[in-house]
Structures are given as structure tokens and as C-alpha cells.
N, C-alpha and C positions, 0 to 999 in steps of 0.2 A: 943276112943271117942275124945281125944283131937286132934287127927290128923283130924277126921271129922270137927270139930269145926273150926280148923285153915284153911282147904280147904275152908269151907263155908265163912269163913270171908274174905278170899282172893278173891273168888267169888264175894262177895258184894261189895268189894272195886272196883274191875273191872267194875263193873256195875255202879256204882256211878260215877267213873271217866268218863266213857262213857256217861253218862246222862250230866254231866257238860262241856262236850266239845263243843265250838262254832266254827261255820265255817264263816269266813269273806268273803264276796262277794267283788270283786274288778274289775275294767275294765282294762284288760290287755292293752288296747290301750293307756291308761292314767298313768297306775302305773307300775313301773319297780321294780320287787322283786330281780333280779339278781341271781335267782336261776337256776343252770346249772346241768345238769345230763349227765353222761358220754355216755350213750348208746341211747339218744334221742334229739331231737331239740325242744325247747320251742316255744310256740306262740310268746313270747317276742321276740326271736331271728328273726323269720320269720317276724314280723312286723317291726322291726329295718331295716332289710335288704330290705323289700319292699319299705318303704319309702324313704330310702336314695338312693336305685337303682333308682327309677322313677324321683325322683328330680334330680339326676345327669345326666340322659338321656335326659330330657326335656329342660335341660340348656346346654347341650353339644354343642360345637361349630359346629360339624359335623353334629349334628341333625338339629340344627337352620338353616345351610346352606341348608340341604336337603330340610327342610320345604319350604324354599323360592323358591327353583328350583321346587318343586312339585307344588307349588301354580301358578308359572309361567307357566308350563307344562299343568295345568288344566284349566288356564285362569280364575282362580278364586282366589282372594285374602284371602278368608276365607276358602279354601278349606283344609281339614285335611286328612292324609292317614290312610287307614284301616290296622290294625296290628292284627296279630294272635299269640297267645301265644302256643309255644310248650309245650309238656308234661315236667315237672321237672324231670331232671335226678337225681335220687337217687344213689349217689355213697358212701354212708355212710356205716357203719357196722351194720345198723338197716334195714333190708329189709322190715319192716312195717312202716316206717317213713311216716307220713301222709304229703306227699309232696302236696297234692290237696289244703291244708290250704295256702300254700306259693302263689299257682296259684291264689287263690281266692283273696288274699291280693294284689298281683301285678294287678290283674285286676281291683279291686277297685281305687287303686292309679293311675291307667292309664287313668281311664274314669274320675276320679276327676282333673287331669291335664288339661284335655280339649283340648289336642293338637293332639290326634289320637283318632280313632273309633276303638273299639276292636270287632271283628267278632266272632259269635257263629256258622258260617257256616263252619269254618275250625279251624284247631289246637285242642288243649287239650279241649277247652270249646265247641267242636261242639256238637250240639244237633239234632237229627233225626227229630225232631218236625218241623224244618224250611222247610226241604225238604218234610216232609209229608202234610205240609199245601198246597202244589202245587197240591196235588191229589184231592183237593175239587173243581177242575174245572168243573168236571162232576157230581157234587152232586147238585141237584135242591134244596136241602134244605137250600143252603147257598146263599146269595146275591153275585152274581158273581162279582159285582164291588169291594167288599171287600176281594176276594180271591187273594192271592198272585200269580203273574203269573211267567212263566218259563222266564230265560233270565234277571231277575232283581237282582240277588245277585251280590255283590261286592267281587270280590278278593282281597285277602290281597296284600299290597304292601310292608309292613314291617314284619318280624317275630321276636320273641323275644325268646331266649332259655335260660332257668335256668337251674342250676346245683348245687347240695350240695355235697361237699366232706368232708370227716372227717379223723382226724389223731390223733394219740396219741403216746407220748414218756413217758419212765419212768425212774426214777433216784432214786433208793433205795425205799424209803418210799414217794416219791413223783410222780405225774403224771400230765402232760399237755396234755389237750385235746383241739383241734382246729378244728373249722369248717370252712370251706371257701365256700363261696357262689359266684358263678360266672355267670353272665348274658351277653349274646351277643344279640345285635340288628343288623339286616343286611337287605339291600335293596333286595327284592326278584327279582328284574328287573335286577340288576347288579350281586348280589350273594356276594357283598361287604360288609363286617363289618363296620359299622359306628360308633359303640360305643361298649365298653367293661367295664364291672364293676366287680370288685373283692373286697370282704369284708371278712376280717377273724374276728371271735368271738371265743376267747379261755378262759379257767380258769385252775387253778391249784387245785389239790386234794391231801390231804394228806391220806396215808393208815391209816386206823384205826385198832383197835385190832381184829376186826371180819373180816378184809380185805377191798377189796375196796368198 
């Protein structure tokens, strides 16, 4: 009987604790928790890399020189090149890493920078809807003046390739985990890399009584 009472009291305590738990909502873009997990990459890390990478790329000396040459080539002082994002290469120990999150953040930062146009006709962000819209040319239900015509898509002049690599080393009861983010931007016309960005984010972890 006493055992039953003890188990019942324990269950009640757990329920009360659960009912009293509160969840704090925060904006990852504006708040840094500093929380790191060995087998995964946080949204905070992705955001930090995306912001730093695009700012570095758009102010890079080689990119600035390329942009001036491109505008002279196009005979338009306001011309900006089209860029396609490659799929993020996941070279970490987490095969399920949501690398599309980094792609979306890079896309947003590039658009906000205003120095390149990001295409959805090529690259990781390619959508079949763009090509499918041109099939409406023979559909009498659509105003043909509003239907996209063949031969109007703009090919990308630049390509941006992102990659995530992870590494860890152990020393007794300590473990150092490092994530390396590598981004390369190249001129498709020449194939030459004009900018490369490498950023490492790491943390130390102490082994607990129950393991890592």
C-alpha cells in the first residue's frame, strides 16, 4: 500500500512539474543563446555565417572590381550580375543536417545586399514552376501578353558554393568540436574563384557522469 502511495505521489509531482514548465519564445536572428550541440548545427551558427559571409563577399576587392567590369561590359552603370546558389555540401557527421536552412539564409542576405540578383531558374533554388509557366503559350484561358516567353531567362554569371565540415578531438574528459563553413564564389564565364570565405565555430565539452 505504501509503495502504491509513493508511486502515486511521484507521478503527481511529475505532472505538477510539467504543468509549471514555461517556454520562452525568442528571435534567433536577434538573440544568441550560445548553445552548441556536438552532432548538429544550430540556426544561430547558420545565421552568423550567412551574415558574415555575404557582407565579406559584397565588400571584397575582387568582387568590387568584377562588378565595375561587368557594368562596363553590359554598358549599364546600374547592372548587377545574376548569381546561382549551389546546393550546400554537407561534409559533417550528421547526414540529416538541414543544410537548406543555410541556403535560405544566404539567399536572403544576398538579396538584401542588393549587389546581385539570385536566380530560381538554376542552382539549388531551381523551381519547375518557371519553366512550366512557358507552357501556357497555347492555353487560350490566359492573356498571352502576360505569359512568359521562351528565350527570356537570364543565365547566371556567378555561382556560390557553400560547404559545412565538422571535426572533433578528445583529450581525456574533454572534447573540442569545430565546424568549418567554406563558401566560394566564382565567375562562370572564366571559371575563376574571385572570393573565398572560411569561418570556424567551435566549443569545448566536458564529459559528464553519464557520458558525452
